[in-house]
N, CA, C and O atoms as a Tripos MOL2 file, in Angstrom:
@<TRIPOS>MOLECULE
protein
  276   275    69     0     0
PROTEIN
NO_CHARGES

@<TRIPOS>ATOM
      1 N           0.8510   -1.1720    0.0000 N.3       1 MET1
      2 CA          0.0000    0.0000    0.0000 C.3       1 MET1
      3 C           0.8970    1.2360    0.0000 C.2       1 MET1
      4 O           1.9090    1.2710    0.7010 O.2       1 MET1
      5 N           0.5310    2.2440   -0.7810 N.am      2 GLU2
      6 CA          1.3160    3.4680   -0.8750 C.3       2 GLU2
      7 C           0.4510    4.6580   -0.5120 C.2       2 GLU2
      8 O          -0.5940    4.8760   -1.1250 O.2       2 GLU2
      9 N           0.8730    5.4300    0.4760 N.am      3 ALA3
     10 CA          0.1460    6.6390    0.8740 C.3       3 ALA3
     11 C           0.6770    7.8080    0.0590 C.2       3 ALA3
     12 O           1.8660    8.1200    0.1110 O.2       3 ALA3
     13 N          -0.2040    8.4490   -0.6910 N.am      4 VAL4
     14 CA          0.2120    9.5550   -1.5400 C.3       4 VAL4
     15 C           0.1630   10.8670   -0.7670 C.2       4 VAL4
     16 O           1.1530   11.5970   -0.7220 O.2       4 VAL4
     17 N          -0.9620   11.1660   -0.1710 N.am      5 ASP5
     18 CA         -1.1360   12.4010    0.5980 C.3       5 ASP5
     19 C          -1.8490   12.0260    1.8850 C.2       5 ASP5
     20 O          -3.0620   12.2000    2.0070 O.2       5 ASP5
     21 N          -1.1050   11.5200    2.8280 N.am      6 LEU6
     22 CA         -1.6780   11.0140    4.0670 C.3       6 LEU6
     23 C          -2.3020   12.1470    4.8700 C.2       6 LEU6
     24 O          -1.6020   13.0350    5.3570 O.2       6 LEU6
     25 N          -3.6090   12.1080    5.0020 N.am      7 VAL7
     26 CA         -4.3490   13.1350    5.7260 C.3       7 VAL7
     27 C          -3.8540   13.2380    7.1660 C.2       7 VAL7
     28 O          -3.9320   14.3050    7.7750 O.2       7 VAL7
     29 N          -3.3530   12.1500    7.7040 N.am      8 CYS8
     30 CA         -2.8680   12.1330    9.0880 C.3       8 CYS8
     31 C          -1.7560   13.1410    9.3270 C.2       8 CYS8
     32 O          -1.6790   13.7320   10.4040 O.2       8 CYS8
     33 N          -0.8940   13.3450    8.3370 N.am      9 PHE9
     34 CA          0.2220   14.2750    8.5030 C.3       9 PHE9
     35 C          -0.2550   15.7060    8.7270 C.2       9 PHE9
     36 O           0.4990   16.5400    9.2270 O.2       9 PHE9
     37 N          -1.4890   15.9910    8.3640 N.am     10 LYS10
     38 CA         -2.0360   17.3380    8.4960 C.3      10 LYS10
     39 C          -2.9340   17.4840    9.7250 C.2      10 LYS10
     40 O          -3.4910   18.5550    9.9660 O.2      10 LYS10
     41 N          -3.0730   16.4090   10.4980 N.am     11 CYS11
     42 CA         -4.0120   16.3880   11.6250 C.3      11 CYS11
     43 C          -3.3080   16.7050   12.9430 C.2      11 CYS11
     44 O          -2.1810   16.2690   13.1780 O.2      11 CYS11
     45 N          -3.9860   17.4660   13.7940 N.am     12 LYS12
     46 CA         -3.3860   17.8250   15.0710 C.3      12 LYS12
     47 C          -3.3190   16.6510   16.0450 C.2      12 LYS12
     48 O          -2.6390   16.7440   17.0670 O.2      12 LYS12
     49 N          -4.0040   15.5570   15.7530 N.am     13 HIS13
     50 CA         -3.9960   14.3850   16.6300 C.3      13 HIS13
     51 C          -2.9220   13.3630   16.2630 C.2      13 HIS13
     52 O          -2.7260   12.3840   16.9830 O.2      13 HIS13
     53 N          -2.2290   13.5840   15.1530 N.am     14 PHE14
     54 CA         -1.2060   12.6530   14.6820 C.3      14 PHE14
     55 C           0.0080   12.7020   15.6020 C.2      14 PHE14
     56 O           0.4650   13.7820   15.9760 O.2      14 PHE14
     57 N           0.5240   11.5470   15.9610 N.am     15 ARG15
     58 CA          1.7080   11.4510   16.8300 C.3      15 ARG15
     59 C           2.9250   11.2170   15.9480 C.2      15 ARG15
     60 O           3.2460   10.0820   15.5960 O.2      15 ARG15
     61 N           3.5740   12.2730   15.6080 N.am     16 ARG16
     62 CA          4.6730   12.2230   14.6480 C.3      16 ARG16
     63 C           5.8190   11.3200   15.0680 C.2      16 ARG16
     64 O           6.4320   10.6670   14.2220 O.2      16 ARG16
     65 N           6.1120   11.2720   16.3290 N.am     17 PHE17
     66 CA          7.2730   10.5090   16.7780 C.3      17 PHE17
     67 C           6.9030    9.2390   17.5230 C.2      17 PHE17
     68 O           7.6730    8.2790   17.5290 O.2      17 PHE17
     69 N           5.7460    9.2210   18.1460 N.am     18 GLU18
     70 CA          5.3270    8.0480   18.9120 C.3      18 GLU18
     71 C           4.6360    7.0080   18.0540 C.2      18 GLU18
     72 O           4.6180    5.8280   18.4040 O.2      18 GLU18
     73 N           4.0660    7.4330   16.9320 N.am     19 GLY19
     74 CA          3.3040    6.5380   16.0650 C.3      19 GLY19
     75 C           1.8290    6.5800   16.4170 C.2      19 GLY19
     76 O           1.4630    6.9250   17.5410 O.2      19 GLY19
     77 N           0.9900    6.2330   15.4720 N.am     20 GLY20
     78 CA         -0.4530    6.2610   15.6760 C.3      20 GLY20
     79 C          -0.9530    7.6890   15.8370 C.2      20 GLY20
     80 O          -0.3440    8.6410   15.3470 O.2      20 GLY20
     81 N          -2.0690    7.8140   16.5310 N.am     21 CYS21
     82 CA         -2.6480    9.1280   16.7800 C.3      21 CYS21
     83 C          -3.5470    9.0280   18.0010 C.2      21 CYS21
     84 O          -3.7260    7.9480   18.5640 O.2      21 CYS21
     85 N          -4.1060   10.1510   18.4050 N.am     22 ASP22
     86 CA         -4.9890   10.1440   19.5690 C.3      22 ASP22
     87 C          -6.2360    9.3010   19.3200 C.2      22 ASP22
     88 O          -6.7710    8.6900   20.2450 O.2      22 ASP22
     89 N          -6.6930    9.2690   18.0850 N.am     23 ALA23
     90 CA         -7.8870    8.4820   17.7500 C.3      23 ALA23
     91 C          -7.5810    6.9900   17.6880 C.2      23 ALA23
     92 O          -8.4090    6.1620   18.0670 O.2      23 ALA23
     93 N          -6.3890    6.6520   17.2080 N.am     24 PHE24
     94 CA         -5.9850    5.2520   17.0250 C.3      24 PHE24
     95 C          -4.5740    5.0430   17.5840 C.2      24 PHE24
     96 O          -3.6200    4.9260   16.8150 O.2      24 PHE24
     97 N          -4.4350    4.9950   18.8950 N.am     25 PRO25
     98 CA         -3.1030    4.8820   19.5010 C.3      25 PRO25
     99 C          -2.3680    3.5920   19.1590 C.2      25 PRO25
    100 O          -1.1420    3.5370   19.2480 O.2      25 PRO25
    101 N          -3.1020    2.5540   18.7670 N.am     26 ASP26
    102 CA         -2.4720    1.2780   18.4330 C.3      26 ASP26
    103 C          -2.2120    1.1080   16.9440 C.2      26 ASP26
    104 O          -1.7660    0.0480   16.5050 O.2      26 ASP26
    105 N          -2.4880    2.1420   16.1730 N.am     27 GLY27
    106 CA         -2.2420    2.0800   14.7300 C.3      27 GLY27
    107 C          -3.4260    2.6080   13.9330 C.2      27 GLY27
    108 O          -4.5800    2.3060   14.2340 O.2      27 GLY27
    109 N          -3.1280    3.3820   12.9390 N.am     28 ILE28
    110 CA         -4.1530    4.0050   12.0980 C.3      28 ILE28
    111 C          -4.6660    2.9800   11.0940 C.2      28 ILE28
    112 O          -3.8680    2.3310   10.4170 O.2      28 ILE28
    113 N          -5.9970    2.8210   10.9840 N.am     29 PRO29
    114 CA         -6.5710    1.8240   10.0710 C.3      29 PRO29
    115 C          -6.1800    2.0660    8.6070 C.2      29 PRO29
    116 O          -5.9690    3.1990    8.1770 O.2      29 PRO29
    117 N          -6.0930    0.9690    7.8660 N.am     30 ASP30
    118 CA         -5.7070    1.0230    6.4570 C.3      30 ASP30
    119 C          -6.5990    1.9370    5.6310 C.2      30 ASP30
    120 O          -6.1070    2.6200    4.7320 O.2      30 ASP30
    121 N          -7.8960    1.9680    5.9130 N.am     31 GLU31
    122 CA         -8.7970    2.7890    5.0940 C.3      31 GLU31
    123 C          -8.4900    4.2780    5.2230 C.2      31 GLU31
    124 O          -8.8050    5.0510    4.3180 O.2      31 GLU31
    125 N          -7.8870    4.6860    6.3210 N.am     32 ILE32
    126 CA         -7.4810    6.0850    6.4840 C.3      32 ILE32
    127 C          -6.1050    6.2900    5.8570 C.2      32 ILE32
    128 O          -5.8890    7.2700    5.1450 O.2      32 ILE32
    129 N          -5.1880    5.3850    6.1110 N.am     33 ILE33
    130 CA         -3.8460    5.4860    5.5270 C.3      33 ILE33
    131 C          -3.9070    5.4740    4.0030 C.2      33 ILE33
    132 O          -3.1460    6.1840    3.3450 O.2      33 ILE33
    133 N          -4.8060    4.6730    3.4410 N.am     34 SER34
    134 CA         -4.9120    4.5670    1.9820 C.3      34 SER34
    135 C          -5.5350    5.8060    1.3450 C.2      34 SER34
    136 O          -5.4280    6.0020    0.1350 O.2      34 SER34
    137 N          -6.1890    6.6460    2.1570 N.am     35 GLY35
    138 CA         -6.8510    7.8240    1.6260 C.3      35 GLY35
    139 C          -8.3050    7.5710    1.2730 C.2      35 GLY35
    140 O          -9.0180    8.4920    0.8730 O.2      35 GLY35
    141 N          -8.7500    6.3310    1.4160 N.am     36 GLU36
    142 CA        -10.1370    5.9720    1.1260 C.3      36 GLU36
    143 C         -11.1050    6.7040    2.0670 C.2      36 GLU36
    144 O         -12.2220    7.0500    1.6820 O.2      36 GLU36
    145 N         -10.6560    6.9300    3.3010 N.am     37 ASN37
    146 CA        -11.4790    7.5910    4.3110 C.3      37 ASN37
    147 C         -10.6900    8.7790    4.8560 C.2      37 ASN37
    148 O          -9.5650    8.6100    5.3270 O.2      37 ASN37
    149 N         -11.2690    9.9770    4.7940 N.am     38 LYS38
    150 CA        -10.5930   11.1930    5.2620 C.3      38 LYS38
    151 C         -10.8320   11.4370    6.7510 C.2      38 LYS38
    152 O         -10.4130   12.4670    7.2810 O.2      38 LYS38
    153 N         -11.4850   10.5240    7.4170 N.am     39 HIS39
    154 CA        -11.7310   10.5290    8.8690 C.3      39 HIS39
    155 C         -12.4170   11.8010    9.3540 C.2      39 HIS39
    156 O         -11.9790   12.4410   10.3100 O.2      39 HIS39
    157 N         -13.5090   12.1480    8.6660 N.am     40 LYS40
    158 CA        -14.3240   13.2960    9.0710 C.3      40 LYS40
    159 C         -15.3820   12.9020   10.0830 C.2      40 LYS40
    160 O         -15.9910   13.7570   10.7260 O.2      40 LYS40
    161 N         -15.5990   11.5920   10.2200 N.am     41 GLU41
    162 CA        -16.5340   11.0450   11.2040 C.3      41 GLU41
    163 C         -15.8670    9.8430   11.8590 C.2      41 GLU41
    164 O         -15.0580    9.1670   11.2230 O.2      41 GLU41
    165 N         -16.1930    9.5610   13.1310 N.am     42 PRO42
    166 CA        -15.5990    8.3820   13.7800 C.3      42 PRO42
    167 C         -15.9660    7.1060   13.0290 C.2      42 PRO42
    168 O         -17.0620    6.9950   12.4800 O.2      42 PRO42
    169 N         -15.0490    6.1510   13.0100 N.am     43 LEU43
    170 CA        -15.3300    4.8530   12.4010 C.3      43 LEU43
    171 C         -16.2530    4.0620   13.3300 C.2      43 LEU43
    172 O         -16.2620    4.2960   14.5390 O.2      43 LEU43
    173 N         -17.0250    3.1340   12.7770 N.am     44 PRO44
    174 CA        -17.9790    2.3690   13.5940 C.3      44 PRO44
    175 C         -17.3550    1.6610   14.7930 C.2      44 PRO44
    176 O         -17.9790    1.5950   15.8510 O.2      44 PRO44
    177 N         -16.1490    1.1340   14.6560 N.am     45 ASP45
    178 CA        -15.5210    0.4010   15.7610 C.3      45 ASP45
    179 C         -14.5120    1.2440   16.5400 C.2      45 ASP45
    180 O         -13.7710    0.7150   17.3690 O.2      45 ASP45
    181 N         -14.4790    2.5410   16.2820 N.am     46 GLN46
    182 CA        -13.5510    3.4380   16.9640 C.3      46 GLN46
    183 C         -13.9730    3.6190   18.4150 C.2      46 GLN46
    184 O         -15.1640    3.7520   18.6960 O.2      46 GLN46
    185 N         -13.0220    3.6260   19.3380 N.am     47 GLU47
    186 CA        -13.3250    3.6780   20.7620 C.3      47 GLU47
    187 C         -13.4470    5.0950   21.3110 C.2      47 GLU47
    188 O         -13.5780    5.2680   22.5230 O.2      47 GLU47
    189 N         -13.4080    6.1060   20.4580 N.am     48 ASN48
    190 CA        -13.5550    7.5010   20.8760 C.3      48 ASN48
    191 C         -14.1940    8.2770   19.7320 C.2      48 ASN48
    192 O         -14.4940    7.7030   18.6840 O.2      48 ASN48
    193 N         -14.4020    9.5590   19.9200 N.am     49 ASP49
    194 CA        -15.0410   10.3560   18.8660 C.3      49 ASP49
    195 C         -14.0800   11.3640   18.2290 C.2      49 ASP49
    196 O         -14.5110   12.3620   17.6510 O.2      49 ASP49
    197 N         -12.7890   11.0980   18.3380 N.am     50 ILE50
    198 CA        -11.7790   11.9770   17.7580 C.3      50 ILE50
    199 C         -11.7520   11.7890   16.2400 C.2      50 ILE50
    200 O         -11.7070   10.6650   15.7410 O.2      50 ILE50
    201 N         -11.7820   12.9080   15.5190 N.am     51 VAL51
    202 CA        -11.7300   12.8800   14.0580 C.3      51 VAL51
    203 C         -10.6570   13.8620   13.5760 C.2      51 VAL51
    204 O         -10.0380   14.5640   14.3750 O.2      51 VAL51
    205 N         -10.4520   13.8980   12.2740 N.am     52 PHE52
    206 CA         -9.4650   14.7930   11.6780 C.3      52 PHE52
    207 C          -9.7460   16.2410   12.0680 C.2      52 PHE52
    208 O         -10.8730   16.7240   11.9630 O.2      52 PHE52
    209 N          -8.6940   16.9210   12.5210 N.am     53 GLU53
    210 CA         -8.7300   18.3610   12.7500 C.3      53 GLU53
    211 C          -7.4170   18.9120   12.2250 C.2      53 GLU53
    212 O          -6.3410   18.4450   12.6000 O.2      53 GLU53
    213 N          -7.5110   19.8960   11.3650 N.am     54 LEU54
    214 CA         -6.3250   20.4690   10.7440 C.3      54 LEU54
    215 C          -5.3710   21.0080   11.8020 C.2      54 LEU54
    216 O          -5.7830   21.7310   12.7090 O.2      54 LEU54
    217 N          -4.1090   20.6590   11.6830 N.am     55 ASP55
    218 CA         -3.0640   21.1720   12.5580 C.3      55 ASP55
    219 C          -2.5590   22.4720   11.9620 C.2      55 ASP55
    220 O          -1.8470   22.4650   10.9580 O.2      55 ASP55
    221 N          -2.9210   23.5720   12.5680 N.am     56 GLU56
    222 CA         -2.5310   24.8940   12.0550 C.3      56 GLU56
    223 C          -1.0190   25.0930   12.1210 C.2      56 GLU56
    224 O          -0.4810   25.9570   11.4290 O.2      56 GLU56
    225 N          -0.3260   24.3020   12.9460 N.am     57 ASN57
    226 CA          1.1200   24.4220   13.0930 C.3      57 ASN57
    227 C           1.8600   23.3370   12.3330 C.2      57 ASN57
    228 O           3.0250   23.0610   12.6220 O.2      57 ASN57
    229 N           1.2050   22.7270   11.3750 N.am     58 GLN58
    230 CA          1.8100   21.6400   10.5980 C.3      58 GLN58
    231 C           3.1590   22.0770   10.0430 C.2      58 GLN58
    232 O           3.2870   23.1350    9.4280 O.2      58 GLN58
    233 N           4.1450   21.2470   10.2730 N.am     59 GLY59
    234 CA          5.4760   21.5340    9.7600 C.3      59 GLY59
    235 C           6.2860   22.4520   10.6530 C.2      59 GLY59
    236 O           7.4530   22.7210   10.3720 O.2      59 GLY59
    237 N           5.6720   22.9410   11.7400 N.am     60 VAL60
    238 CA          6.3870   23.8070   12.6600 C.3      60 VAL60
    239 C           6.7410   22.9820   13.8870 C.2      60 VAL60
    240 O           5.8610   22.4650   14.5750 O.2      60 VAL60
    241 N           8.0180   22.8650   14.1530 N.am     61 PHE61
    242 CA          8.4760   22.0740   15.2920 C.3      61 PHE61
    243 C           9.3060   22.9570   16.2060 C.2      61 PHE61
    244 O           9.8810   23.9550   15.7710 O.2      61 PHE61
    245 N           9.3620   22.5860   17.4600 N.am     62 GLU62
    246 CA         10.1950   23.2960   18.4130 C.3      62 GLU62
    247 C          10.8560   22.2720   19.3400 C.2      62 GLU62
    248 O          10.4190   21.1250   19.4310 O.2      62 GLU62
    249 N          11.8810   22.6920   20.0020 N.am     63 LEU63
    250 CA         12.5670   21.8040   20.9250 C.3      63 LEU63
    251 C          12.0650   22.0460   22.3500 C.2      63 LEU63
    252 O          11.9740   23.1850   22.8090 O.2      63 LEU63
    253 N          11.7460   20.9640   23.0250 N.am     64 LYS64
    254 CA         11.3660   21.0030   24.4340 C.3      64 LYS64
    255 C          12.1280   19.8870   25.1220 C.2      64 LYS64
    256 O          11.9990   18.7190   24.7520 O.2      64 LYS64
    257 N          12.9170   20.2420   26.1150 N.am     65 ASN65
    258 CA         13.7130   19.2470   26.8270 C.3      65 ASN65
    259 C          14.5660   18.4210   25.8710 C.2      65 ASN65
    260 O          14.6710   17.2020   26.0070 O.2      65 ASN65
    261 N          15.1720   19.1030   24.9040 N.am     66 ASP66
    262 CA         16.0430   18.4640   23.9120 C.3      66 ASP66
    263 C          15.3220   17.4770   23.0070 C.2      66 ASP66
    264 O          15.9650   16.6200   22.4010 O.2      66 ASP66
    265 N          14.0080   17.5770   22.9030 N.am     67 LYS67
    266 CA         13.2410   16.7160   21.9940 C.3      67 LYS67
    267 C          12.4510   17.6140   21.0540 C.2      67 LYS67
    268 O          11.9160   18.6460   21.4590 O.2      67 LYS67
    269 N          12.3870   17.1990   19.7810 N.am     68 MET68
    270 CA         11.6100   17.9450   18.8120 C.3      68 MET68
    271 C          10.1320   17.5900   18.9840 C.2      68 MET68
    272 O           9.7660   16.4150   18.9960 O.2      68 MET68
    273 N           9.2920   18.6100   19.1160 N.am     69 VAL69
    274 CA          7.8440   18.3980   19.2680 C.3      69 VAL69
    275 C           7.0800   19.2320   18.2730 C.2      69 VAL69
    276 O           5.8500   19.1890   18.2460 O.2      69 VAL69
@<TRIPOS>BOND
     1     1     2 1
     2     2     3 1
     3     3     4 2
     4     3     5 am
     5     5     6 1
     6     6     7 1
     7     7     8 2
     8     7     9 am
     9     9    10 1
    10    10    11 1
    11    11    12 2
    12    11    13 am
    13    13    14 1
    14    14    15 1
    15    15    16 2
    16    15    17 am
    17    17    18 1
    18    18    19 1
    19    19    20 2
    20    19    21 am
    21    21    22 1
    22    22    23 1
    23    23    24 2
    24    23    25 am
    25    25    26 1
    26    26    27 1
    27    27    28 2
    28    27    29 am
    29    29    30 1
    30    30    31 1
    31    31    32 2
    32    31    33 am
    33    33    34 1
    34    34    35 1
    35    35    36 2
    36    35    37 am
    37    37    38 1
    38    38    39 1
    39    39    40 2
    40    39    41 am
    41    41    42 1
    42    42    43 1
    43    43    44 2
    44    43    45 am
    45    45    46 1
    46    46    47 1
    47    47    48 2
    48    47    49 am
    49    49    50 1
    50    50    51 1
    51    51    52 2
    52    51    53 am
    53    53    54 1
    54    54    55 1
    55    55    56 2
    56    55    57 am
    57    57    58 1
    58    58    59 1
    59    59    60 2
    60    59    61 am
    61    61    62 1
    62    62    63 1
    63    63    64 2
    64    63    65 am
    65    65    66 1
    66    66    67 1
    67    67    68 2
    68    67    69 am
    69    69    70 1
    70    70    71 1
    71    71    72 2
    72    71    73 am
    73    73    74 1
    74    74    75 1
    75    75    76 2
    76    75    77 am
    77    77    78 1
    78    78    79 1
    79    79    80 2
    80    79    81 am
    81    81    82 1
    82    82    83 1
    83    83    84 2
    84    83    85 am
    85    85    86 1
    86    86    87 1
    87    87    88 2
    88    87    89 am
    89    89    90 1
    90    90    91 1
    91    91    92 2
    92    91    93 am
    93    93    94 1
    94    94    95 1
    95    95    96 2
    96    95    97 am
    97    97    98 1
    98    98    99 1
    99    99   100 2
   100    99   101 am
   101   101   102 1
   102   102   103 1
   103   103   104 2
   104   103   105 am
   105   105   106 1
   106   106   107 1
   107   107   108 2
   108   107   109 am
   109   109   110 1
   110   110   111 1
   111   111   112 2
   112   111   113 am
   113   113   114 1
   114   114   115 1
   115   115   116 2
   116   115   117 am
   117   117   118 1
   118   118   119 1
   119   119   120 2
   120   119   121 am
   121   121   122 1
   122   122   123 1
   123   123   124 2
   124   123   125 am
   125   125   126 1
   126   126   127 1
   127   127   128 2
   128   127   129 am
   129   129   130 1
   130   130   131 1
   131   131   132 2
   132   131   133 am
   133   133   134 1
   134   134   135 1
   135   135   136 2
   136   135   137 am
   137   137   138 1
   138   138   139 1
   139   139   140 2
   140   139   141 am
   141   141   142 1
   142   142   143 1
   143   143   144 2
   144   143   145 am
   145   145   146 1
   146   146   147 1
   147   147   148 2
   148   147   149 am
   149   149   150 1
   150   150   151 1
   151   151   152 2
   152   151   153 am
   153   153   154 1
   154   154   155 1
   155   155   156 2
   156   155   157 am
   157   157   158 1
   158   158   159 1
   159   159   160 2
   160   159   161 am
   161   161   162 1
   162   162   163 1
   163   163   164 2
   164   163   165 am
   165   165   166 1
   166   166   167 1
   167   167   168 2
   168   167   169 am
   169   169   170 1
   170   170   171 1
   171   171   172 2
   172   171   173 am
   173   173   174 1
   174   174   175 1
   175   175   176 2
   176   175   177 am
   177   177   178 1
   178   178   179 1
   179   179   180 2
   180   179   181 am
   181   181   182 1
   182   182   183 1
   183   183   184 2
   184   183   185 am
   185   185   186 1
   186   186   187 1
   187   187   188 2
   188   187   189 am
   189   189   190 1
   190   190   191 1
   191   191   192 2
   192   191   193 am
   193   193   194 1
   194   194   195 1
   195   195   196 2
   196   195   197 am
   197   197   198 1
   198   198   199 1
   199   199   200 2
   200   199   201 am
   201   201   202 1
   202   202   203 1
   203   203   204 2
   204   203   205 am
   205   205   206 1
   206   206   207 1
   207   207   208 2
   208   207   209 am
   209   209   210 1
   210   210   211 1
   211   211   212 2
   212   211   213 am
   213   213   214 1
   214   214   215 1
   215   215   216 2
   216   215   217 am
   217   217   218 1
   218   218   219 1
   219   219   220 2
   220   219   221 am
   221   221   222 1
   222   222   223 1
   223   223   224 2
   224   223   225 am
   225   225   226 1
   226   226   227 1
   227   227   228 2
   228   227   229 am
   229   229   230 1
   230   230   231 1
   231   231   232 2
   232   231   233 am
   233   233   234 1
   234   234   235 1
   235   235   236 2
   236   235   237 am
   237   237   238 1
   238   238   239 1
   239   239   240 2
   240   239   241 am
   241   241   242 1
   242   242   243 1
   243   243   244 2
   244   243   245 am
   245   245   246 1
   246   246   247 1
   247   247   248 2
   248   247   249 am
   249   249   250 1
   250   250   251 1
   251   251   252 2
   252   251   253 am
   253   253   254 1
   254   254   255 1
   255   255   256 2
   256   255   257 am
   257   257   258 1
   258   258   259 1
   259   259   260 2
   260   259   261 am
   261   261   262 1
   262   262   263 1
   263   263   264 2
   264   263   265 am
   265   265   266 1
   266   266   267 1
   267   267   268 2
   268   267   269 am
   269   269   270 1
   270   270   271 1
   271   271   272 2
   272   271   273 am
   273   273   274 1
   274   274   275 1
   275   275   276 2
@<TRIPOS>SUBSTRUCTURE
     1 MET1         2 RESIDUE 1 A MET
     2 GLU2         6 RESIDUE 1 A GLU
     3 ALA3        10 RESIDUE 1 A ALA
     4 VAL4        14 RESIDUE 1 A VAL
     5 ASP5        18 RESIDUE 1 A ASP
     6 LEU6        22 RESIDUE 1 A LEU
     7 VAL7        26 RESIDUE 1 A VAL
     8 CYS8        30 RESIDUE 1 A CYS
     9 PHE9        34 RESIDUE 1 A PHE
    10 LYS10       38 RESIDUE 1 A LYS
    11 CYS11       42 RESIDUE 1 A CYS
    12 LYS12       46 RESIDUE 1 A LYS
    13 HIS13       50 RESIDUE 1 A HIS
    14 PHE14       54 RESIDUE 1 A PHE
    15 ARG15       58 RESIDUE 1 A ARG
    16 ARG16       62 RESIDUE 1 A ARG
    17 PHE17       66 RESIDUE 1 A PHE
    18 GLU18       70 RESIDUE 1 A GLU
    19 GLY19       74 RESIDUE 1 A GLY
    20 GLY20       78 RESIDUE 1 A GLY
    21 CYS21       82 RESIDUE 1 A CYS
    22 ASP22       86 RESIDUE 1 A ASP
    23 ALA23       90 RESIDUE 1 A ALA
    24 PHE24       94 RESIDUE 1 A PHE
    25 PRO25       98 RESIDUE 1 A PRO
    26 ASP26      102 RESIDUE 1 A ASP
    27 GLY27      106 RESIDUE 1 A GLY
    28 ILE28      110 RESIDUE 1 A ILE
    29 PRO29      114 RESIDUE 1 A PRO
    30 ASP30      118 RESIDUE 1 A ASP
    31 GLU31      122 RESIDUE 1 A GLU
    32 ILE32      126 RESIDUE 1 A ILE
    33 ILE33      130 RESIDUE 1 A ILE
    34 SER34      134 RESIDUE 1 A SER
    35 GLY35      138 RESIDUE 1 A GLY
    36 GLU36      142 RESIDUE 1 A GLU
    37 ASN37      146 RESIDUE 1 A ASN
    38 LYS38      150 RESIDUE 1 A LYS
    39 HIS39      154 RESIDUE 1 A HIS
    40 LYS40      158 RESIDUE 1 A LYS
    41 GLU41      162 RESIDUE 1 A GLU
    42 PRO42      166 RESIDUE 1 A PRO
    43 LEU43      170 RESIDUE 1 A LEU
    44 PRO44      174 RESIDUE 1 A PRO
    45 ASP45      178 RESIDUE 1 A ASP
    46 GLN46      182 RESIDUE 1 A GLN
    47 GLU47      186 RESIDUE 1 A GLU
    48 ASN48      190 RESIDUE 1 A ASN
    49 ASP49      194 RESIDUE 1 A ASP
    50 ILE50      198 RESIDUE 1 A ILE
    51 VAL51      202 RESIDUE 1 A VAL
    52 PHE52      206 RESIDUE 1 A PHE
    53 GLU53      210 RESIDUE 1 A GLU
    54 LEU54      214 RESIDUE 1 A LEU
    55 ASP55      218 RESIDUE 1 A ASP
    56 GLU56      222 RESIDUE 1 A GLU
    57 ASN57      226 RESIDUE 1 A ASN
    58 GLN58      230 RESIDUE 1 A GLN
    59 GLY59      234 RESIDUE 1 A GLY
    60 VAL60      238 RESIDUE 1 A VAL
    61 PHE61      242 RESIDUE 1 A PHE
    62 GLU62      246 RESIDUE 1 A GLU
    63 LEU63      250 RESIDUE 1 A LEU
    64 LYS64      254 RESIDUE 1 A LYS
    65 ASN65      258 RESIDUE 1 A ASN
    66 ASP66      262 RESIDUE 1 A ASP
    67 LYS67      266 RESIDUE 1 A LYS
    68 MET68      270 RESIDUE 1 A MET
    69 VAL69      274 RESIDUE 1 A VAL
């Protein structure tokens, strides 16, 4: 599977360094990674109601305690 424009990279819930996201801490489902689903609504088996929210600071990182965040 190849992700062309992963919506997750633009979401404020995406965990850039830890992996997964706040909505799917154990791994983002294939239908979202593939781009088939833009995650505007919770998935039926999702354990929370977190959905895509644009990260206004996308691409902006800062150092905190010697770690990039």
